[in-house]
C-alpha positions in Angstrom: 33.8 1.3 16.7 31.5 -1.5 17.4 28.6 -2.4 15.1 26.1 -0.6 17.3 28.1 2.6 17.3 28.4 2.4 13.5 24.6 1.9 13.1 23.9 4.8 15.5 26.3 7.1 13.6 24.7 6.1 10.3 21.2 6.8 11.6 22.4 10.2 12.9 23.9 11.0 9.5 20.7 10.1 7.8 18.7 12.2 10.3 20.9 15.3 9.8 20.7 14.9 6.0 16.9 14.7 6.2 16.7 17.8 8.4 18.9 19.8 6.0 16.8 18.7 3.0 13.6 19.6 4.9 15.0 23.1 5.7 16.0 23.7 2.1 12.5 22.7 0.9 10.9 25.0 3.5 13.1 27.9 2.3 12.3 27.3 -1.4 8.5 27.1 -0.9 6.4 30.3 -1.4 2.8 31.2 -0.7 0.6 30.8 -3.8 -0.5 34.0 -5.4 -4.2 34.6 -6.1 -4.0 33.1 -9.6 -2.4 29.9 -8.3 -4.8 29.7 -5.4 -7.8 30.0 -7.7 -6.4 27.3 -10.0 -5.9 24.9 -7.0 -9.3 25.7 -5.7 -10.9 25.0 -9.1 -9.0 21.7 -9.4 -10.0 20.6 -5.9 -13.6 21.6 -6.5 -13.8 19.6 -9.7 -12.3 16.6 -8.0 -14.9 16.7 -5.2 -17.7 17.2 -7.7 -16.6 14.3 -9.9 -16.0 12.0 -6.9 -19.5 12.8 -5.5 -21.1 12.3 -9.0 -19.4 9.0 -9.3 -20.6 7.9 -5.9 -24.2 8.9 -6.7 -24.1 7.0 -10.0 -22.8 3.9 -8.2 -25.4 4.2 -5.5 -28.2 4.6 -8.1 -26.9 1.6 -10.0 -26.9 -0.6 -7.0 -30.4 0.1 -5.8 -32.0 -2.1 -8.5 -29.3 -4.8 -8.0 -30.0 -5.0 -4.3 -33.8 -5.2 -4.9 -33.3 -8.1 -7.3 -31.0 -9.9 -4.9 -33.3 -9.4 -1.8 -36.5 -9.9 -3.8 -38.0 -6.6 -2.7 -40.7 -5.4 -5.0 -43.1 -2.4 -4.9 -45.9 -4.5 -3.5 -43.9 -6.1 -0.6 -41.6 -3.2 0.2 -43.5 -2.3 3.3 -42.9 -5.8 4.7 -39.1 -5.3 4.5 -38.9 -2.0 6.4 
């Protein structure tokens, strides 16, 4: 066997192994029951809420910082629109 044939055979072996592992994983997976589904939904909801709250806090914190940097005050705000 040449070097190219050996490399192709090795790739084919890796591919076959990956396919077998993927099939075994698919067979072992089950659909979540209602309790597991509710737990996942709660965790995802909390994650979305916390991420949104963090984004809102960061946005509110940067409003005064941007105003200081750009020099926008209440009096001359209309000029910067």
